[in-house]
N, C-alpha and C positions, 0 to 999 in steps of 0.2 A: 145383516150383522157385519161389522168390520172384519177384515181378513188379513192375516199376515202372510206375505209371500217373500220367499228367499231368492235372491239373484243367484243363479247357478255358477256364475263366473267369479264374482268377487265376494259372495256370501253376505251381501248387504240385504237387510230386511226392509221391506216396503209395507206400509199399511194401506190397504184399499178400504176406504171409508166413505161410502156414498152420502152419508149424512152431511159431510163437509160441503157438498155441492150446494146446500141450501144457504150457505153463508155468503152473501153477496160481496162482502169485503175481501173474500179470498181471491176474487177474480180481478184481472187487470183490464185496463181500457184498451180499445182497439188502436191500431196504428194510425198516426196522422203524419202527413208530409207538409213541411212548411216552406221549403226552399224552391223558388221558381227556377226554370232553366236559365234565365238571364243572370241569376245570382249564384248558380251552382259552380263551384270551383272545378268540378270534374267535367263540365261541358265545354270549357273554354281554355283548356291546357294551362290553367293557372298554377297547377301543382308541379313542383320541380322534383328532381331525384329519380327520374325514370331509370329502371334497371332492365326492363324487358318490355317489348311491344310486339304483338302479332295477332292477326285474326280478330281485330277489334278489342283486344284485351290489353290493358296496360298494367304494369307492375311498378309501383313507386316505393321508394324508401319512406316509411311513415315518419311524418314530422314530429309526432309525439311518441316516439318509439319507447317501448319498455326495455328493449335490448339494443345494444349498439356494438359494432365491431371496432370501436375506437380504442379499446383497451383489452388485452388478453385476460382471460378468466383465470385468476390465480387466487384460490381461497386462502384466507388466513384465519387463525384461531384467536378468539378472545375469551379465554376461559371455556365455558360451556358452549359459547356461540361461535358461529362461523360467518365470515363476511367475504363476499367476492364481488368483483366488478360485474355489472349486469351485461356480460358479453353475449352477443348473438346477433340475429338479424330479424328485423320487424318490417314486413312489407305490406303494402296496401294494394289489393287487386281491384282495379276498376273494370267491371265486367262487360261494359258496353260503352260505346261513344254516345248512345242515346240516353236521354234523361228519363229512364225507366227505373222505378223504385224497387219493384219486387222481381226477383229472379224468375218467379212464376210467369211473368209476362214477357220474358225474353224468348226468342225462338229456340227450339231444342238444339239446333246447330250451334247457336251462340253459347248456350249452357255447356255444350260439349267442349267448346274452345276454352271455357273457364276451367273445367275439370282437367283438361289436358295441360293447361298452364300450371295448375297446382302440381301435377306430376313432374313437369319440367323443373319448376323451382325447388321442389322437394329433393329431387336428384341432385340439383346444383348445390344445395346447402349440405347435403349428406357428404359431400367431398371435403367439407371443412372439418379437420380433425378435432376441433374444439366443440363442434356441435354434436350433441347426443340424441336430439329428438327434434323433429319438424312437425308442426301442426298447422293444418289449413282449416279455417273455420269462418263462419259467417254469422253476423249479428244483423237482424232485420227488425227495425222498430226500437223505440226508446226503451220499452220494457225488456228488450233483449240486449241492451247495452250499446245501441247505436245512436247516432244523432239523427235528427229529423230531416236530413238532406235526402231528397227523393231520387237518388242516383245509386243504382245497384253496385255494391262493392263488398269485398270480403278481405280476409287477412291471412298472412302466413307468418308464423313465428318459428325461428330456428334457435334453439336454446341449448345451454351447456350441461343440462341435467335431464334425467328421465323423470317425468312427472309421477307422483305417487299413484295417481289413479291408473295410469297405464301400467305401471309396475304391478299393481294389484291384479289387473286383468291378466297380465302375462303369468304371474305366479299361480293364479287360479287355473289357467289353461295348462300350465306345466304339471301341476298336481294331478289334474284329471288325466292328462296324457300318460303320466308315469303309472297311474293306477289301472287305467283301462286300455292303454296302448292304442289309443285312437284319439282323434281331435274332438274336443268339446264343442267346437263351432260346427263341425260336420254333424254331430249328434243333435245339436240345437236346431239346425236347419231342418233336419229330417223329422224331428218331432213336431216342429211347427207345420211342416207340410202334411204330416199324418193327421194332426188334430184339426188343422185348417181354420179354426175359429178366430185366430189372431192374425191371420194373413190378410194383408190389404191388397196386394197384387203380386203376380209372378210373371216373369218373362223367361226367355230361354236360359239366361245366365244369371239372373238376379231374383231375389225374393225380398219383399218389403213386408214387415210385420210389426205389430205392437208387442213389445217384449212382455213375457209373463209377469215379471216384477217391474213393470213400468213405473218410473219415478214421477212422471207427469202425465196428465190426461192428453191423449192423442200423440204420445211419444211413438215414433216409428224408427226402426232400424232397417237400413238397406244393406244387404249382404250378398256377396257372390255365392252361387251354389257350389256344392262340394268339389266338383271337378275343376273349379277355378279358384280354390282356396289358395291364398298367398298372404304372407304376413305383412308385406310392404305394399301400400297403395300405389306408390310411384312406379313400381314394376308390375304389380298384379293387375292394374287397370288397363294395361296395353291391349289394344284390340277390342276393348269393351266400352270405350268412352261414349260412342253414339247411343248405345243401349242404356247406359247409366244415365245419360242426359235426359233421355225420354222418361225413365222412371222418376227422376227428380222433378221434372216439369209436371208430370201427372200428379205426384204427391203434393207439390206446392199449390197447384191449381185446386186440388181437393181441399187443402187448408183454406185457401182464399175463398172458395165458393161456400164451403160448409161451415167455416168457423169465423166468417166475417173478417177476412184479411188480418189474421192475428200476427203479433210479433213472434219471431222464432229465431232459434239458433240452429245451425248444424255444424257438426265437427267430424272430421275424418280421423278415425282411430286407426293408426298405422303403427307397425313395429318393424323398424329397419333390421336388416340382417345382423347388424352389430349386436343386437340384443339377444340373439340366439333362440328365437321363438318360431323359426320357420315351420317346424313340424306341427306345432300345437296352436298357433295363433292365426286368425284370419282378419284382415282389414275390413272395416265396415264404416258406415256413416250413420251417425245418430242425429235424427231430426227431432227438435225439441220445441214445440209451440210454447210460448210464454203466456199461458192462460191463467195461471194461479200464482199466488204469492207464497214464498217460503217464510214460515213464522218461527216462533221461539222453540217449539218442540223439535222441529226439524234441525234447527241450528244447534240445539243443545244435545241431541242424541245421535245425529247422523241418519236417523230414519227419514224417509220421505213419506208424505201422505198424499195418496192419489185418490181424488173423489169419484173417479169413474173407472170401472173395471176395464182392462184392455180388450177383453172380448167384445164389450159394447162399443168401444171406440173404433175397433177394427171393422165391425159390422157397419157402423155409421159411415166410415170413410169408403168402404167398398161401394156403398150405395150412392155416394155423392158423384154427380156427373161432372167430369173435368174436361 
């Protein structure tokens, strides 16, 4: 029978409906790469706008940027509506000089360099007084919003507003903290450790688990354990990058081997000190394989429909040899 599950952070409902898994049209096609190394712009330094380079990682100003620092962000009203220049910074992170498509196939050390670069650039942009939030994220595969160039890359956005989704998470965490006088994220990790059925892997300082109210099949969150809780990724990850890189590589290899190299996104959910969530919020990474399509019901209601219970996906991932 279908089951409703409530996300304890943002109070969003998810429907776990295994019957949906029988509908072949709900699933997307596997990833294909069409660009050869000879034609790849990231293999031959054809891209301009470099703002950082180190340890085989390059950061470029994105040529098709959603945000630009050309004009300050000064909102103006038009009746009910507000308009503002799209101020900010949009950067492309080229993860390796090698023509390798999937971060899963990079050495763990190189993945560590990428995650260290995210932290460096996030701290850099947080010094801009007009920037309210910095997001590092990755799209792998056309179904995840990327192009079919087979060269590993990700993106950083520094924007002048706090996204609604992050604010909802912070609000939920603050309400829980005010009522219970302890962190929701600490309690969440401890419950996942106690129940164990949704845990995919644990290391000394990290836990990776399929969330109780997972929106998508095989969704996994990576979270530091309670003694390393920190709201801001760029500061909280210090000293933990090699271990985080190993966790990420293992999970991505499990996706590749067990799910036939699917498209995926990952996003680093971080709350800088300026948002006042240090006590109640914990940075984490959401890994989201793009295996299913979002249809009309989801778009019309805000509910997500997950065709596979997270307990089953966690068990499957635990058993995949990476």
